[in-house]
Legacy VTK file of the C-alpha trace (Angstrom):
# vtk DataFile Version 3.0
C-alpha trace
ASCII
DATASET POLYDATA
POINTS 74 float
16.749 -2.491 6.042
12.478 -2.541 6.358
10.380 -5.946 6.639
9.026 -6.578 3.450
5.668 -8.638 3.425
4.108 -10.607 0.537
0.620 -10.455 -0.402
-0.011 -13.627 1.193
1.640 -12.455 4.379
-0.118 -9.429 4.210
-3.805 -11.057 3.975
-2.272 -13.333 6.634
-1.541 -10.591 9.112
-4.914 -8.397 7.943
-7.003 -11.785 8.365
-8.699 -10.855 4.685
-8.784 -11.951 1.346
-6.100 -11.581 -0.983
-8.180 -10.197 -3.570
-8.998 -7.594 -0.890
-5.210 -6.729 -0.458
-5.174 -6.404 -4.388
-8.480 -4.537 -4.529
-6.958 -1.831 -1.748
-3.139 -2.184 -3.318
-4.529 -1.299 -6.828
-6.539 1.774 -5.677
-3.778 3.077 -3.093
-5.719 2.809 -0.457
-3.282 0.265 1.064
0.456 1.287 1.113
2.064 -1.060 -1.206
4.912 -1.374 -3.854
4.691 -3.404 -7.279
7.816 -5.384 -7.825
7.458 -6.311 -11.670
4.295 -8.045 -11.505
4.124 -8.701 -7.714
3.303 -6.725 -4.547
5.562 -6.100 -1.874
4.332 -4.404 1.479
7.163 -3.051 4.025
5.752 -4.493 7.717
6.401 -0.627 9.081
3.804 0.860 6.778
0.744 -1.941 7.318
1.555 -1.555 10.823
0.769 2.279 10.712
-2.089 1.395 8.008
-3.850 -0.787 10.911
-3.375 1.605 13.949
-4.734 4.643 11.365
-8.087 2.598 11.132
-6.976 1.207 7.812
-8.147 -2.165 8.994
-12.103 -1.019 9.015
-11.676 0.079 5.574
-9.947 -3.533 4.484
-12.739 -5.274 6.981
-15.762 -2.503 4.809
-14.492 -3.743 1.670
-14.858 -7.222 2.135
-18.869 -6.908 3.690
-19.653 -4.411 0.769
-18.271 -7.347 -2.054
-20.382 -9.948 -0.145
-18.712 -12.655 -1.381
-16.035 -13.246 1.301
-15.994 -13.847 4.612
-14.079 -11.631 7.141
-11.908 -14.725 8.491
-11.166 -16.455 4.872
-7.622 -16.099 4.062
-8.037 -16.306 -0.153
LINES 1 75
74 0 1 2 3 4 5 6 7 8 9 10 11 12 13 14 15 16 17 18 19 20 21 22 23 24 25 26 27 28 29 30 31 32 33 34 35 36 37 38 39 40 41 42 43 44 45 46 47 48 49 50 51 52 53 54 55 56 57 58 59 60 61 62 63 64 65 66 67 68 69 70 71 72 73
């Protein structure tokens, strides 16, 4: 079975705010799966996304918003 991560765990792993993770997942720019009202992420899919420069997209989204520091975990 693949390891599943919570939104908080992905936020910590990518070092971006939870709001950015929600936004990217909703827009299907970050691989995730909605289970009821909760998001779950397959660890291997997130790691592959990072390897394919997805992390640059996440950090760019935070900087465009302007309301979050890149190192914020909230």
